[in-house]
N, C-alpha and C positions, 0 to 999 in steps of 0.2 A: 356534694355528695348523695346519692340517691337510696332515702329510705326504704322504698318500697322494691329495690330490686337489689338481686345478689353483688351486681356491679356496685361497687362503692365511689366509684369515681364521678356519677352525677348526682343531679341535684334532687330532694323529696319533693314530692309533689303536694302540695299545700290540702288542708281536710276542706269540704265543699263549703261556701258562704253560709252563715248562721251556726257552723259548729260552735259547742259548747267550749267553754275557758279547760272543761276535766278533759273533753274528748280527745282537745289538741293537745295537755301534758299528758295524758296517757299515751297517745298514738306514738308523737315524739319519744317518750319516754321509753316505750317498750324497742325503739328502732335505736336509740342509746344504746341499749344494754345488750340489743343483738350485735352491736358493732364494736363491743367490749368480747366478745367471742373469743379471738384470736389470743388477746392480752390474758385471759381467762386461763386459756391453754399455756401459757407461756407462764403465768404465775404456777400454776400446777406443776410443770416441767421443772423447775429450780425447784420445789420445796418438797419433790419427791424421792430424791437421792438422801436426801437428810432425815427424811421421814423412816423410808428403810433403814437406814445404817442404828437409827435409834429404837427402832421396832425389834431387831436382831438382838440387842442386849436387855430392852425392857420386856418384852411380850413374847409367851409360847410361838413356834414355829405355826402350830396350825390356825393362830389369830392372825400373825400378819398375812398368811397365804388368803385367809378370809377375807381381810380388808383389800386386798388387790384384789379379788375376783369382784366386791362390791367394786371399785374404783372400775373395771373394765366393764361394768354393769351400766353403771352414771353416763361415762363416757359413751358406750353405745345408744344409751337412750338419748344421751343428750345432744349428739349428733343427728339423730334420728330427729328428733324435735325442730333442732335448727334447722336442717333442711325440709322439713312441712313447714316451720315457718318463712322461710323464704320464698316458697313457693304462692304462699297465700299475700304476699306482698305485692302490689300492684305499682306499676309504673307511671301510670296517670292517674288522677283523682276520679273517682268512684263517683258516677251522678245521683247513685241511689245512695241517700244517706242511711238507711235501715241494713243495707248490703255492707257499707263500709262500718257503720258499728258492730255485726255481727263479725266481719273480718278482724276486728281490735278487739274483740273477747274472744274470738278463739286463739288467738296468738297471746293474748294477756295468760289464758288457762295453760297454754303450753309452756311457757317460760317459765311460770310461775311452779310448775311440775317439776320442771328441769333445774331449776334452783334449789325448789324443796328436797331433790333426793339428794343433793350436796349437804345440804342440810343434815337431813337425818343420818346422813352417813358419820358426818361429824358428831352429831349428839351421839351416835352409837360408839365410835372409838372412843370417846371422852369418856362416857361412863363404863367405858370396859376396861378401863386400865388400871392397873392394881398399883399397890404398895413397893415401892423399888427404889434403888439406887439412879435410875433415871426416869423418875416419875416426872420430874420437874421440868425436865428438857422435853420430856414428849408432851407435856400439858404447855407448854409454850408454845410448841408446834401447833399443837390445835387452837391456842389464842390466835396466833398469827393467820390461820387459814381461816378463822371466825371473823377474823379484821378484814380479809380478802373476800368473805361473802358478805359481809356491811359495804364493802367500796362497790361490788358489781352488782348489790341491789339498789343501790344510790339514785341510780335516774327512774325508777319507779317509785313513788311514795309507798303504795301497797305492801311490795318486797321490802322495804325498808321496816315498814313497821311490824311484820311477821315474821321474815325469813332472819332478819337481822339481829333482833333479840333471843330467837332460838336456838341461832347460831352461836351467840355471844354467853347463853344459858351454859350449854354440855360444860365448857372447860372452867368456867367460873366454880359450878354444884361441884364437878370432881375435885378441882382445887380444892373447895373448901371441905370437902370429904376427907380428903388426903392427907391435909397441912390443918392439924388441928390449930398450929399458932398462926395461922392468916399471915405469915412473912410475905409469901407471895400471893397471896388471893386479896389482899387491898388493891397493891399496886394492879394487879390484872382489871379487876375492877374500874379501876376509875381508867386504865388505859381503853377499855372495852366502851364505857361512859363518852370518853374523848372522840374515840372513833365514831359511836352512834351519833355526836353531835357534830362533826366535822359533818358526816354523810347527811343529817337533817340539813348543814347550811349549803352545802353542795347541792343537796337534792332542791331547794329552794332556788340558787342560782339559775340552775339547768331549766326550772320551769320559767322562767322570766327567758331564757335564751330560747326554748321551745317556742313560748309566744311571739317573741321578735322575728326570728326566723320564719314560722307559719305565716306573718303578715308580709315579710318580704317577698316569699315566694308567692301570696296573692297578687299583691300587687305588681310583682313582674308578668305575671299570668297575664292581667287585668290590662298592663300596658301593651303585652305582645296581641292580646286580642283588640285593642283598638287601633295598634301597627297595623294587625292584618285587614280590621275593618274599612282602614284608612287606603289600604292598598289596593282594595277589592272595588272600593268606590270609584279612585281615582281609576283603576283597569275598565271599570265598568262605563264611567263618562268618557274615557277616550274610544272606547268602542261604539257609544253610543255616538260620539263626534264624526267617528269613521265612516258609519253607517251612513249618517245625515248628509257627510260632505261627498260619500260617492254615492247618493239616490241623487242629489240635488246637481252635483258636477254633474250626472249621466243625462239630467234634464236639460241643465244649461247646454250641455255638449250637441244635443238633438236641434233646441232652439238655434244654437249658431250655425251650426251645417244647416239649417233648413234656409237662414238668413244668408247665408256665403252663397246656396245655390241661388236663391232668388237676386242675390246682388249682382249676378253677372249677366241679369235682362234689365240691369236700372242701368246701364251707362251712357244711356241717354234722356234719362229722367231725374235733374238733379234734386229736385226737393224730396220724391221718396229714396232715392239715393243716401240724402242726409239721415232721414228716419233711420234706416237700417243701420247706417255707420253708427247711429248715438246707440240704437239699440247692442250691437257688436260689442260699443264700447264697455258699456253698462253690464255687460255678461262676460266679461274680461274681468270689469271690477270686483262682480261677485264671486266669481271663482278666486280672485287674489285674495277676499275676506275669506273663504273659508278654508283656504289651504293655510292661511297665516293663525287663524284660531285654531285649525285642526293640528300644527305645529306647536303653539304655543301650549296648548293643554297636554301632549306628549313630551314635550320637555318638561313640564313642570312635574308631570310623575314621573321622569327619569328613566323615561323609556325610548327615547329618539338616538337612534344609533349615527354614529359619526366615524367616518373614514379618514382617519388622518395619513396624509400623503403630501409629497412635495408637490409644490405648484408652480405654475408658470404661470406669475403674477402679472407680469407686463403684457401676457397675450389675454389674459382675463379683463384686464382693463382696457384694452384695446377693444374686446367685445362689448362691453358695457359702453364705451361711449360710442359704439355704431348704435346700439340698440336705443338708445335715449339720444341721440341727433335729431330725430325728427320732431320729437315732443319740444327740445329745447328751441327748434326753428320755428315752429308754432306758436309758442310763447315767446319768441323775440329776445332770447335770452342765449347768451356767449357760454359755450360748455366747453373748457380745456381739459387737457389731461397733462401733468408735470412729473415726470420722469426720472429725473434729475438727481435725486436721493438715492435712486434703487443701486442697492452694490452690484459691482461687476460679478461677484460670486459668490454662491451660495443660493438658500431657497426658503421659503414660508415655507411651513407644515400647516395643512389646514385640509379640509373638508372641500375641495371644489364649490359643490351643488350647493351648501352652506354660506360659504363666502361671497358667492355671486347673488346669493338670496339676499343676505345682510346686505351688501355694498348698494344692491340695485333698490331696496327699501331706503337706503340712505340719500342716493340720488333721486328717486322719483320722490321723496318729502322735499330735499331741496330744490328741484325744480316747479315742485307744483304750489309752495308755499312764496316762491320769490318771484315779486311782481316785475322787476326789471335791474339790469346789471349781468350778473355773471354768476357761473357756477365752475367749481376746481374740483376735480380728482386729482390728489398729490399723496407723491409717494414719500416716505422718509425713514431712514435707517435710525433705530435708536441704540445709544450705548448698550441697554440692560440686556439686549439679546432680543430686542423685537422687532419687527416691521411696521411702520402706523403707516395706513392708509387713511386719509384724511378727506373728506367732503366739507368743501367753503364755498359759502355762498353769499350772496349780498342780499337777502330776506330782512325780513320785518324786528329777528332778533327775540331772544326771550332774555324775561327777568332770572334771576337764582331760583325762585321758586316755581315759576312754570320749566325752568330746565329740568329742576329735580320731577316733578309732575310727569315731566315727559316718556321719564323711563319705567312709569307705574304702569301696570296693565290696565286696559279699559279706561286709560285717562285720557284726556282730549285738551287740546290748549283752547279755549274757546274763542280768544282775542284772535288766533292766527287760522285755527281749523273751520271756521263760519263759512257754510256755503260748500265745505268739503266734508264728502259722507266716508267712513272708514271704522273698524273696529279698536282705533286704539291699542294695538296690539304689536305693531310694526317692530318700536323700539324695545320693548321689554323683551319679545321673542329674539332681536338680535342680540342682548345682553347676554339670555339665556345660552344660544347658540357658542356666542364667542368666548364662553366661559369652558364648555362642555369643550373646547377646541384648546383651550390653555391659553385663550387671550382673553382681552379685555375691550370694553367700550367705554367712551367716554364723551362729551361736550364741553365745550364753550361756546360763549355769545352775549352779545351787547346789542340793548334794546336800538333798534332804527340805522343798525351797521350790520348787524349779518350773524352768522352763526358757524360752527365749525365742529361739526362729527368725526368721530373717528374710531377705527377698527385696528386693535395692534395684535397682530400674528405672529407666535414665536418664528425665529428667526435662525435656520441652522446656516452653516458658512461650510459646512463641508457637503451638505446636500446639494442633488442635482435637479433640476428643473427638468421636468418629462420631457423628450421630444415633442417639438409640433407636428400634428398632424399634415399629411403632405396634402399639396391644393390637388382640387380634384382636375383631371386631366380633362380635356373638351374632345371627344372625339372628331376632328375638322374632315374626317373621311367620309362621314353620315352625310346619305342623300338628302338634300334640300327639298325634293318633292314630297308629295305628301302619300300617305300610306293608305289601303282600305282595310278598315282593323274590323273583325269581326269581336266584340266583347258579350261575354257572357257572365252576367251578373245576377244573382238568385235574390238581390236587396234594392229597390228600386231607388232609395237616396243613395248607395253606394254607385250604383250603374251611372246617376244622374251626375255625380259628382266625377266618376272617371271619363264620361263621353266630355265634360265639359275640358279635363284636363288635356284630353288627347286633341279635342278640336280647337283649342287654346293653341296646341303645336302645330297646327296646320293638316292635321288629318282626316278622315272621313270615317265615321263609324256605321256597322249595324248591331244591333244590339239584341241579344234574346237573355231568356230567364231558363233555359232549360237547353240540355245537349241534343235531344230531338230538333229542337226549333232551330238550333245553331245548324245542324246538318243541312238541313231545308233552306236557309237562307245561302250556304257556302255554295250548294247545288244550282241556285239563281243568279249569282254574282260574282264576280272576280274575289278573291281576298289574297291580302298579302300578310296578314299577321291573325293570330289571334289570343286574345288577352282573356284569361280565365279568373275571374272573383268569386271564387262561390265558398271559401272559406277551405277548411281541410277536406280533403279526397276521403275517398273509403278507403277500411283499413287494406295498404296494400300488402301487407305482409301475407293476407289472404291470397293463394293461388286464384282463385276464382274471379275475386276484385279484379287482380292484377290484368289477368286476362280479358275480360270484360270492357277495362279502361282501355288496352292496349288495341281493342278491336273497334272502338269507335275511335281514337286516333287515326289508327289507319284508313278508316271511313272517311273522317274530316279531311286526310292529307291528298285521298285519293278523290274529292273534288276538286282540287286543283293539281292535276296530276301536269300539268305544264309549269308548275312555280313549286319553289321551294317555301313551304307555309313555315313561317316561324311562328310557335306555340309558347305563349309565356302564362305561367300560373303566378296570381299573389298568394302567399301561405300565410299563414299567424306566426308559424314558426319553422325551425328549419327540419323538424322530423323527416318530412315525406320528402326532401328535396332530391336525396340521392337517389331514390327510387322512381323519382319523375323525372330525374335526370339520364335514367338507364333507357325511360320511355320516350328520348326524344323531347322532354317538356324542361324548356327553363325555368327555374324558382326563383323569384323574387320576394323578400321579406316587410310584413307590414310592420312599421306604417311605413307608406309608398315614398322614396326616395326618386324626384322628377328627373335627378340627371342619371339613375339607373335604371330609370325607364326607358329614356331616350338609348342611351345606350344599346340597352336589349332590343328595342325596336331596329337599332342600326343595324 
């Protein structure tokens, strides 16, 4: 419940750290008394009919009317004070201790004044009662009201010490004055003393409750602050890793492209080509480590996204077999795939990219650490609703302690990994990814015999695997003679890559970096096609830009009046494809698909 907000369904905010015991007790006591206001209204409502009936037969009419006027004034003042007190309650801890103390003091005096008005009214009613046949009944009602004031004052010790005795004094004094025999006075004194004693016990109990509640809320806020700091730290770490990965990947990609470009000119130089191949292999390895490290930190922070879909696990296995066939052949290992345990109906559910990432790591580990023998990918259906994908090798094997260490992050088995670089995150990441997909990973191993690592994925008997992509059709009608292609590219590296691709297909290239230079070249030599790779075009929704591009295209086509000029543009996205199509330009999306380029040129 929120002590500092009229909405009573929330939790109160603790006082600032270092607040004294008295401050905590007073603040929470005022809150508890403020919450008793609805019950005080109910208490008054139940006693009012009996009070009115008694005063009609025991008091003059004018005095009864005066008491009712006092009740109206008291309730009006009480409700005003209650509303002002609610507005001064804060829903969150106030960092300034002086401001917090000032708010507490203001609420203290407002609530004390509201309670004091009712106490003085009760005292006035008690002292104005004269002798009569119903005097005892009316004084007993006043005594009950005094007990109510004592109870509603119990949450705050100051109110209990001041308002409680004053409320009890009126009925007791009036009864002693009107009942000389003391028949009712003595029991009333005993009852008032008992009520005050019980109120003091209740106040003591509530003080301990106030301190305990404040300590619990303080601890909860501290835990929440620690959790928020931890989340912020994880987010910052992931952001840093993403930035570093992106920047390093960009640098490595540039080096890789330059090496690939240079590799095309080293076909007759075995030694330099070997060095370039080694550099490219190392770049690929570094990129793999970067991706694995980033994914591991993202998974640990709970920020990795998983897209669970029915998978064609057979197609995925075939793709992995083709991917690792060359590596197995170079290491002299046999690699096989056993799908006899694959059910004929149903499909596994998982994230295709993540499943392939896990299995690729298990297969690469098996091929890397196995010196001779075989590696097998095996599919088994488990009765508990999983499909198990096993990677079995005839490698050196692991002991139980080494097997447990293998799944720990940043841990590597020195006995088997000596001479092999890596971050020691692959198996840890695989386990995290499998759990996010509702699966599991595990392993069994025997020293000097081999190891078996597996991935279990949920299997749905009623799911259907997605349809396989259609095989790309080869256009057999494409001309077998070379084309003369005008290449327009404003990036030298990209121009060299495209020229290498086109010349590898048997075409001849003229290269230009600007449209004006391209027109000059087209006027001097016959051209069959024009390939434009300058990134996005100018904003074609602008009529002026569209007319300017259309005029240039018309000029380009005019240079080849005797032939139909095929104009192709490579675009980073498809936003301008429709506009270019209307101008007679065919758009291809990047990254470049060589089969699509062949068909476009044909």
